[in-house]
C-alpha positions in Angstrom: 29.2 -15.3 13.4 27.6 -18.5 14.5 30.8 -20.2 15.7 33.9 -18.4 17.0 36.1 -21.4 16.4 35.0 -21.4 12.7 35.5 -17.6 12.2 36.8 -14.9 14.4 35.6 -12.2 12.0 33.4 -9.7 14.0 30.6 -8.7 11.8 29.6 -5.8 14.0 33.0 -4.0 14.1 34.7 -5.4 10.9 32.2 -6.1 8.2 31.8 -3.1 5.9 28.3 -3.0 4.4 26.4 -0.4 2.5 23.8 1.1 4.9 21.4 2.0 2.0 18.4 4.0 3.2 19.5 3.8 6.8 22.1 6.4 5.8 19.4 8.9 4.7 19.0 10.2 8.3 22.5 11.6 8.0 21.6 13.3 4.6 18.6 14.9 6.2 20.6 16.0 9.3 23.1 17.7 7.0 20.2 19.4 5.2 18.7 20.7 8.4 22.1 22.0 9.5 22.4 23.7 6.2 19.2 25.7 6.7 16.4 23.4 5.4 13.4 22.6 7.7 11.1 19.6 7.9 8.6 21.6 5.9 11.0 22.6 3.2 9.8 21.3 -0.2 11.8 19.3 -2.7 11.1 17.9 -6.2 10.3 14.2 -6.0 10.3 13.5 -9.8 12.7 10.9 -11.1 16.3 12.0 -11.1 18.7 11.5 -14.0 22.3 12.3 -14.4 23.8 10.9 -17.6 23.1 7.1 -17.5 22.4 7.1 -13.8 18.7 6.9 -13.2 18.0 5.7 -9.6 14.4 4.8 -8.9 12.1 4.3 -5.9 10.4 1.2 -4.8 6.6 1.7 -5.2 6.9 5.5 -5.0 4.4 7.5 -7.1 5.7 11.0 -7.9 3.7 13.9 -6.4 5.7 16.7 -7.9 7.0 18.1 -4.6 7.0 16.8 -1.1 8.2 18.1 2.3 11.5 16.9 3.7 9.4 15.2 6.4 7.5 13.2 3.7 10.8 12.5 1.7 12.3 10.9 4.8 9.1 9.2 5.9 8.8 7.4 2.5 12.5 7.2 1.8 12.2 9.0 -1.5 15.5 8.5 -3.4 15.1 11.5 -5.7 14.6 13.8 -2.7 17.7 12.4 -1.0 19.8 12.9 -4.1 18.6 16.4 -4.7 19.4 17.2 -1.0 22.9 15.8 -1.5 23.3 17.9 -4.6 22.5 21.1 -2.7 24.2 20.2 0.6 27.2 18.5 -1.0 28.8 15.0 -0.4 31.6 16.7 1.5 29.2 18.3 4.1 27.4 14.9 4.4 30.7 13.1 5.0 31.6 15.7 7.7 28.3 15.2 9.5 28.7 11.4 9.3 32.2 11.6 10.7 31.0 13.9 13.6 28.4 11.2 14.4 31.0 8.4 14.6 31.2 7.0 11.0 34.9 6.8 10.4 34.8 4.5 7.3 35.7 6.1 4.0 32.5 7.3 2.3 31.8 7.9 -1.4 32.2 11.5 -2.4 29.6 11.7 -5.2 25.8 11.9 -5.3 25.4 8.1 -4.7 26.2 8.9 -1.0 22.5 9.9 -0.9 21.5 6.3 -1.4 23.9 4.9 1.3 26.4 3.4 -1.1 29.4 4.1 1.1 30.4 1.2 3.3 30.4 1.4 7.1 30.2 -1.0 10.0 27.1 -1.7 12.0 28.8 -0.3 15.1 29.5 3.0 13.4 25.9 3.3 12.1 24.4 2.5 15.4 26.7 5.0 17.1 25.4 7.7 14.7 21.8 6.8 15.5 22.5 6.7 19.2 23.3 10.4 19.1 19.7 11.1 18.3 18.5 9.1 21.3 21.1 10.8 23.5 19.6 14.3 22.9 22.2 15.2 20.4 25.1 14.4 22.7 28.1 12.4 21.3 28.0 8.7 21.9 31.3 6.7 21.8 31.0 3.0 22.1 33.4 1.0 24.3 33.8 -2.6 25.2 35.5 -2.6 28.6 34.0 -0.9 31.6 36.5 -2.0 34.2 39.6 -4.2 34.7 40.6 -5.6 38.1 43.5 -7.7 39.3 42.9 -10.9 41.2 43.0 -8.9 44.5 40.1 -6.7 43.3 42.2 -3.6 42.7 40.9 -1.5 39.8 43.6 -1.3 37.1 41.4 0.5 34.6 37.9 2.0 34.6 36.3 3.5 31.6 35.9 7.3 32.2 32.3 8.3 32.9 32.4 11.4 30.7 29.3 12.6 29.0 29.6 13.4 25.4 29.5 16.9 24.1 26.5 18.4 22.2 27.1 17.6 18.5 23.6 18.2 17.2 21.9 21.5 18.1 18.7 21.4 20.0 16.7 23.1 17.2 18.1 20.7 14.5 17.5 17.7 16.8 13.9 18.7 17.3 13.4 18.8 13.5 15.1 15.4 13.1 13.0 13.8 15.8 9.8 15.3 14.1 10.8 13.7 10.8 11.9 10.4 12.3 8.5 10.2 14.1 6.9 10.6 10.7 8.7 7.5 9.4 6.8 5.3 11.9 3.6 7.3 12.0 2.9 7.7 8.3 5.9 6.4 6.4 7.7 3.2 5.5 8.3 2.3 9.1 4.7 2.1 10.2 5.2 -1.6 11.2 7.4 -0.3 14.0 4.7 2.1 15.4 3.9 0.8 18.8 0.2 1.3 19.7 0.2 3.1 23.1 -3.6 2.7 23.5 
């Protein structure tokens, strides 16, 4: 918050928010771990289940798209169909392994990031990709010393274990690059020329 004296509520560690499309990375990771590849194709036509008819912002249906395109353009119908095939339970298990400990929805709406989580949990999950698939566990205290300088506590410098296989990680990195090269994240593409 702006002023600690007004509110001690920590929005990073305590505020539960729906991650929305930021959660789709976990959907696609679960799909790759279930045997899909970035080049697997999926139906991108509108999805309907009873009265539930989620739509896409400015997306024009092509019929089928690769998973790479589905993630690059954040196509809701592709995410939902992946969740249908992979299951909400598998997606929740992947999310938990990446550090999301908040209770997640166990229905198809999980594909749209409707479960609530904290910013810290979500960034922990994303940090695993940047850490070559090794687990990342956030901490707030590196060291505590007494007034004489003696170390009372030091955070252990242990490297995380591999929680995303190298092959799956390569597929995810390929798809995430597509988000900034051709997809909805083009504004984040840094020109290296």
